[in-house]
N, C-alpha and C positions, 0 to 999 in steps of 0.2 A: 504491500499500500504505501508507505513511505518513498519508495522509488519514482514509481508511476508518479505519485503526487509532485516530485522533484524533472517529473520531464515535464509534465504540464504547464508548471511554475515558469522551467524556463520556455520551453512555448507561446506560452502564451499571456508570458507579461508585457511583452513591447506593446501590446496592447490596455495599455492604463497609463493612465498619467502623461497624455503629448492630445496634442489635436487630433496628428497625423501619423502613421507609425509604418514601419518598413514592413513589406513581406519580403523571404525570399523565394525568387521568383528562378533558379537555379537555369539564368541565364543572361546570358551581355548584351544579349541582340535585344534593336527597338522594340519595344512594348509599343502598337500604335491605336489600338481599340479592345475593351472590357464592355461585355458583358456579364446577366447575371438572368436565372431564369429561376430564381429562390433566393430562402436568404442564406444558404448555404454554399450553391450550387454554382458557378461563375465560369466565365470563360473570358481568357487574352488571346490576341493576334500578333504578331509583328513577322520582321526582315526573318528572310529563311523559310519562310511557311511557315513560321512559328507555333503552335496551338497549346495551350494552358488550360488545363480542367482543374475546380477543386469542386472537395464533395465536404469543404466544411469548414469553409468561411475565410480558407485565406493560410491558414496554415501550413497548406504544403498543398504542391502543385505537381501534376502530374503532366508529363510530353505527349501529345497525340498524336498520332500521326494524318497529318496533312496529305501527303499525297502531291506535297510541290516545293519548292525551293524559290518560287517566287515570293516574295515579299508580300506580305497580309497586311492593308488597312483599316478594313473593319468586320464587325459583326455584331449576328443580332440573333438573338434568341426571341422566337414566338412564342414557344412553350417548354415546359423540361428537359420535350426530347428533338423537338426541329430549330434548327438553325442554320443560318447560312453566314460565309464569309468570301471574300473578293480582294483583290488583289492587283498588282503586275503584269502587265499583261493579259491582263480583260478574262483575270480568273478569278473565277465562281466555284463555290464550296459547299454544296450541304451538306447534310445528318438529321436524319429520322431517328440517331435511337442511344441521342446523348451526347456524341462525340467519338463512340464508340470506332465509328466511320463516316470518312467525310470524303464525297462522292464530285467529283467535280461538272458542272452540269457546262451545258453548249451556252457559250456565251456569244455575240453577234459581234462584237468588238475585242482588239487587242490592246485596247490602251487603259490603261493603268484605272479601274474603277476603286474609290476611296471608300462609300458608304453605303449600306444594304438597309433600308424600311421595309417594319413587316404591317398592314395595320391587322391579317387574318394570317392563313397557314395560307391562303392561295395570292392575296394581292399587294404583287411588291413592288419595290423599284429601288435602283441600284445608284449615285453618281459618279462622275470619272469625267476624265482629263479630255481636257479636246473638243467639250459640250458634249459629252456622252452621258446621255441618260440613260436607263433603262428600266423595262416595267412586263410586268409577269402577272397573270392571275389565274396562273397554277400552281402557285408554288415553286418555279423555277422551268417545269419539265420544256418549256420551252420563254422565251423571254422578244421582246421586239426594240429596237429604236428609236425614240421619242425625240422629236423636231423642234433643236430649240435655238435653230436660227444663228447659232451659234459659234465659233471655232476655240472659247478659251470654256477654261477648267473647270467644271463642278465638282465639288469637296466633302455637300454636301446638301442632305434631301429631309424633306419630313413633309407629311400630310397629315392632316385634319379628321380629315374622311375619304371617302370614297373620288371621290372629284377635290376635292380643294388643296393641291400641294405645292411645296418652295421647292427650287435650289438655288445653294447660293456657291461664288467660287471667285473665279479675279475674272471682271469683264470691265467693258468703258461704257458700254450702255448696259449692262444687264448684271452688275456683281450680285441682286437677288430678283429672281424670277418668281412668278407665281401661274399657278393652272389651276384653270373652276370646272373642267371638264375631262378629269383623271390623267391628264396630259399630250390632248390633243393638243392644244396651243396652249401659249406662254406668251408673259406679257412680262415687261422689265418693270419691278417696284422699287427697285433702287441702283444709279448711278453714281459709279465713282470708277473713277482709271487706277487711281491710285493704292485701292483697297483689294483684296481678297479676303476674303469670307469663308474662315472656313468650319463654322459649325452654326447651326439655326432649329432654336426649340421654340414649342408655342406652348401653353401650359392651359389654352383652349383654343376656341373659332379665333379670338379678334385680337390675341394678346401672343405676340411672341418675340425674339434675342435672336440676335447676330452677332459674332464675335470674329474682329480682323487678325489673320495671321499675316499682319504686315506694319499696321501701323497699334493697336492692339482696341481698336473704336470697340464698343458696346453700345448695336442698336435697337430700342424696345418700339415694336408697333401695339397700337391698341387697338388698331379698325381693318385688323385682317392684310397688315399688309399696305394699306395705304398708304400711308404715313410712316417713317422713319424721326426716332427722334435719337440726339445719345443721349446717355447716360455718362452716371458723376461717374471718373474715372478715380481708383487707386491709386493707379502707379500705371505708367504707361509699358506695354511690355507686349507681345505677339502671342494672338489665346489662340488656342486653338481645339475649344473644345465650352458646349456648357449646355447645362443641364439645371431640370427642377423636378426636384422632387414632389414639391404642392404651388398650390397656384401663390404663393409670394415668399418661397425658401427655393433660392434656386445658389448655381454653387460655377465659379468660369478654368479654368487651369488653361496653363501654357506658360513661357521660357525662353522658349529658343532662343539663340541657341545656348546661351551659358549660364543661366537660371530653372528655378523652378517658380514656379508662381502659382496661388492660388487664391480665387476671391470666393468670397460669398456675401450675398443680400440675402435680408430677413424683411423688407419692403417693396417685394415687385419688382427693385432694377432703379429704386430711385435711390440707391448711393447701396456703394461697391465696398468692402473690404477684407484686407490681407489676413490669411490665415496662414501659422506657420505648418509648409511642409516638412516631412522627416527625412526630408533625399534634397538633392543639389542637383540634381536632374533634372533636365524638362522636361515638363509633362505632356501628353499629346490626346489622351483623353480620359473623361472622369462619368461613372455611372451609381448613380444611389438607387439603394431599392428600397428605402423609405428615410422619410428626414434624419435618420440618427444612424443609420450603417449605407459608406460607401466606399467605394475605389479611383482608385487613378493607378494609371500606369504612363511613360515615357522610355526615354533612351538610358541605352546601357542594362534593360531590366530590370528597372525601375518597376515594382507594384506598391501600395501605399495605400492607408486601411483605418476609417474612421467608428467611429462603433459608438458617436455622441455628436455627429452634426459640425465635429470638426472646433465643439466648447474645451477648451481647457479645464485641466484635469485638476485637482483639490492640492497638489503638489506646485502647480504652476502659480494661482492663487490665494495672493496675502489674505484678501477678500478672509476669505474662509481656511484659513490658516486654523480655526479655533475646533472646527469640526474633526469629527473623533469616529471611527464606527468601532469596536468591543466584543467578543472578543476573534482572534480576526490572526492564526486560525482559528474557524470553529466547529464545531458538531452541531451542534441542535438550535441552539440560538445567538443572536446579534443585535447587540443593540446602537442605537448612532444618538451617538450626546451629540447639542448643538447649543451656543453660546444663548442668546435667545428667539426663542419663535419668530422674529417680523425676518429672521434674514434670508429666509427659507420659502421656498413656494409653497403648496400644502400638502400634495401627493408629491412620492416620493417614488422610483421603481426600480427593481432589482434585473438585471441583466444576466445573459449568459456570455459565454467567449465569445461568438457570432455577432454578438451586441441584439441578439431577440431579449422584447420582453418577461419577463414567467412572471415575473408578481410586479404585481402595484398596492401601495403602501400610504395611509395618511400619517403626515407626523401629531403626537400625541404631546404635547410640551415641549420640555427639554431634550427628554430620551423616550425613543422611542424603541419599542423590542417585537424583534419580528421572527419568526420560527422558519429553519430554515431545514427540518425533521428530515424531508421528503426529497431533498438535494443529494444527485451525485455528487460525488470526490470530484475535486478541481477550482477551478478560477471562476467568481465571478464579478460582477461588478456591480455597484449601486451610487444611481444618478437622482442626484435633487438640485432643481436648477440648471446652474452652468455647471457645475463642477460633478464630476466622475470618481469613484476609491475604489479599487481594485478588493476582494477577499480573494480567502481561499475555505475551500469547505472540506472538508477530511472525513 
């Protein structure tokens, strides 16, 4: 029991006391995209045909056979079994068994493909270089080329529904384009010759965001792309991916070529604040399973994770220095001691190692007792307000 517990502590303790923490990918290949199909199961793709899979929330990653050495730039899972990846040379791969096998699909393009996006198991799109945009209505059994009337690269695609979607990239007159008929016709909704918008994401039919990998510009629309306005920047950097796990909370990563950059908003993009990255490597993609648990991937095999939305841990927050949990390790009960009731939110949360909430509790005065007799041995986390503390259950 003690040896097993020690191993668990060594493996999982890296999740505590930090906004973002490093995971061991086992590769130095550049990692370009990440997608999770459940709280514990996720996939990362990158250069030289790299595909990695985790089934334990990122503690361990195993290499999957991609049957290609082409650089892979995008990955998208529609459910626990079915996903797609795409990359250089027009490569499109599909799995229907959770990544055990990846089968090459027939691609009508030899251009580099950057990002797949699927509305369901049948209807999907892929954005690529030289104005490439592909569409399938049968899960990728056949792909057709959409006419964007441009030779400029398209690297990101997002559809709100079967009819309305957007592509972004480099373009003097069509940096952001929109379709309202499922890709049959496209119109320019943002023009700028100095930009390349590397990622686009919508939180609803009207509200959307796009980020630039050239100037670090952040754009927002509140009218389905008719107009776009600049957002307040915390810093000027190359930005590569924007994702929103909720209507108001969003994340942006980037920093290429010399730094690592993470930005977060909690007010729908009115303000963006930097978060502390646990790696110095530039980041290319970010993915959040919920508002707490997220991953980002980048250069030289970098994978980082947060289980608390990037909030600081108790050891880094001087205002919470008097908060304590005892005993720790524990086996039957834990006690949470706080200096005053007003310092914290009414409810607290007990999380497992992957960041999943397994218990919610109310604070009772300055001392709260929590029964943990039903928990398996291992490492867990208590979150109250903006602070997270690790506990060990024996």
